[in-house]
N, C-alpha and C positions, 0 to 999 in steps of 0.2 A: 621144564624137565627134559632130559635127554631121552629120545624115544627108545634107544637101545637098552636103557637101564630098566630093570624089573620094577613094576609099579606095585604099590601096597595093595593088599586085598581089598581094603575099604574103598580105594579109589576105583578099582576095577568094578566092584559091585555097584558103586554109585553111578558109574558111567553107564552100565547096563540098565539100571533102574531109570535113569534120566532118559535114555533112548526109548525105552519101552513106554514110559509115560508120555513122552513127546509125540511118538507116532500114534499112540492110542488117542491122544487129544485130537490129532489130525484126522484119523481114519475111522474111529469108532462111530461118530455121528453118520458118516456116509454108509457104513455097514448097516447100521440100524435102519436108515432110510431104505436101503436096498432090500433088506429082509422083509420089512413090513409093507413093501410094494406087493408082496404075495400073501398078505394076511387076509383070511376069510372073515373080515369084519368091516363094518361101514365106517370105521374111524382109523386114522393112520398112526395108531399108537398101541402099546401093549394093553391087554395080554394077547398072546398068540391064540388064534381061533382055528387054525388049520391053513392048508395050502390052497391057493386058487390063482387062476390066471384071468379072473374077471376084470381086474383093474387095468389089464392090457387089452383083452380081446372081448370084453363084455359088449353085447349089443345095446343100441340106444334105447330100445323098448323093454329091456329086461330088468330095469331098476338099478342095474350096475353098469352104467355106460363106461366102457374102458377107454384107454387113451386113443386107440386106433379107430374108435367109433365117435370120438369127440371132435366134430368138425371145427368148432371154435378153437379148441386147443391146438389142433393140427394147423389151422390157419395162422394162428399166432406164431407157431414154430417156424412155418415157412416165411412169415414176415421177418422174424429175427434173422433167418438165414440170408434173406435178400439184403436187409440192412447191413449185416456183417460183411457180405461180399462187396458191397459198394464202399464201405468204410475201409476194408482191406485194400482194395485196388487204389483208392485215393491215397491212403496212408503210405503204401509202398512206393507209389510213383513220386509223390511230393517228398517223402522221406529220403528217397534216393537223390532227388535234386538238391535237397537241403544238405545232405552229406557232402556232395561235391562242392556246394557253395562254401561250406565251412572248411573243408580240407584242401581245396584246390585253388581258392581265390584269396586275395588279400585286399581289404578295404577298411575304411575308417568305420569304427563302431562294430567291428566283427565280434569282439568279446561280449559287448553289451547285447548284441543280437542273439548270441549263443545262450546267454543267461536268460534273456527274455523268452526264448523258446521253451524253457523249462517251467515258466509260470503256470500254464494250465495244469501241470502235474501236482501242484501244491494247493490249488484252489478246490474247495469241496465241490463235489459233483452237483449238488443242489444249487449252489451259488452260481456255478458255471451255466447250468441249464436256465436258471431264471434270467441271468444276464443276457444270454443268447436270445431267449424268447423276447425280452423287452427290446433289445436292439433290433432284432429282425422285424418285430411288429411295428416299431417306430418307422423303419424304412418303408415297410409295406403301406402303412397309413400315409406317409409323405408322398409316395409315388401315386397313390390313389387320389389324394387331394390335389396335387399339382398337375398331373398328366392323365388322370383317369385310368391308370394301369392297375390291374389287380394281380399282384405278384403272389400267386398261391403257394409257391415254394417257400415263402417266408412266413406263412401261417403255420400253426401247429399241425404237424403231419410227418410222414416218413422222410421227405426231403430235409426238413429241419432237424429231425432226429439224426440223419446221416451227417449233416453239418456239425451238429453239437458233439457227437461222438468223435468225429474226425478232428475237432479242434484240439483235443488232448491226446488222442491215440497217435496222431502223426508225430508228436514229440518222442514217443517211445520208439516208433519205427525209425525216426531220424537217429536217435542215440544208438540203436542196434546196428544200423548200416554204417554209421560213422566210425564205430569201434572197429569194424572190419576193414573199412577203407583206410583207416589210420595205419594199419600194418602192411598195406600194399606197397610193393617195391616199384616205384615209378620208373626205375631204369628199364623195366620190361617194356613199358610203353615207348620209351625213347628208342630202344633197340628196334622195335617194330616200325617206328616212324623212319628210322635211318634205312631200313630195308625197303622202304617205299609203300608201306601199308597206309591206307586212308584212315581218317579219324573214326569213321563208322566201323571199319574192319577191326581196328584196335579195340574199340569198346566192346564189340560183340564176341571177339575171339579171345581177348585177354582179360579185360577189366570185369566184364559181366560174369564170366564163369568163376572168377575169383570171389565176386560178391554174392554168388548164388546161395551159399549157406546162410549168409546174413539176410538175404531177401526172403528165403523160406522161413527163417526164424521170425523175421518181422511180420510176415504175412500170418503166421500161426498166432503170434501174440495179438496182432490187431484183430483177427477174426474172433478169438476167444474173448478178448476184452470187450469187443462190441457186443457179442452175443449175450454176455452175462451182465451188461451194464443196466442199472436200474435208476439211479438217482437222476442223472442227466436226462435219460429217456423219459422218465415220468413227467418232467417239466415241459417236454417238447412234443409229446405224442398227441396224435389226433384220434380219429375214429378207428384206425387200424392199429390195434395194440400188439406190440411184440410180446414174446413169451414171458419175460420177467414181469411186465405190467399185468398181463393176463393172470399169471399165478398169484400175484399180489391181490388182485381183485377176488380170485377164488378163495384165498386164505381168509379174507375179510368176511366172505359169505359163509364160510364153514369148510374146514379142511376135510378132504376125503383121501383115501389111498391112491386115487388117480394122480395126485401131486407127487406121491412117492414114486409112482410108475414113471412119471415124466422125469423126475430127478434121476432115477436109475438109467433111463434111456439116454439122458444127456451125459451122465458119467461114462457110460460105455462108448457113446459116440465121440466124446472129447478124448478119451483115452486112445481110441483107434486113430483119430485124426492126429493126435500128438505123436504116436508111434510111427505113423506113416510119414509125417513131415520130418521126424527125427532121422528115420532111415534115409529119406531123400537128402537131407542136409549132410549126413555122414558120407553118403555116396558121392555127392558133388564135392565135398571137402577133400576126400581121398583122391579124386581125379585131379584136383588142382595142386 
């Protein structure tokens, strides 16, 4: 249909109804979780019993231990932040190197390597976690049997969680940075070389500023995907449980409004992080 032509009334109404239903499906569960984080009841569901901040600020000995008094929950939150930071740094660094390898070099098997890079994205997280755990444990056992070396980082624990999440998040970072690098005008670098600039100077003053929006976007995606990951993390976790695994364990024991409070806290933090990174990416993009 030509956009300039008037649309029938039924089409306009159906478009509005579709949009309302779609966004209600997306955001209504989040709104319910946010509202019942303040419900004055020991269960995270209707009916509404009144407003309270106990599930955020309640003391440990009051019978309503809130989020900010729950040391185990806060510890798991910090664990998730640490893991996500490591995964983000590794994914952005290796993703940048992969982008230059794919876009700036020619070698035999390049297309096959590019397709193989996408394989972790289509493998279920549980299968990926089990495969990494079995492979890492086999190597650790082999090193212990042959040389008497105890490779703790290949046992279930946070290092293995970082490696497991990195194994597929790096593919997303690579695709994000590659898409930006593909549009880069390489003649800008050639002009700088002709004027006597060094390779390091060209990279830091021309190429890197151009890639900055993609690097920020890749970092944001990597951090959020690592923070919310559950399937792969569950297979590789040790004694220090990240937040998703901790919340899963709490749900099995019996849900409380503290989980709603955690969810609301994460929604607000994620929104603030996304807005901050979006503004940073727009600012750097306008400068380039």
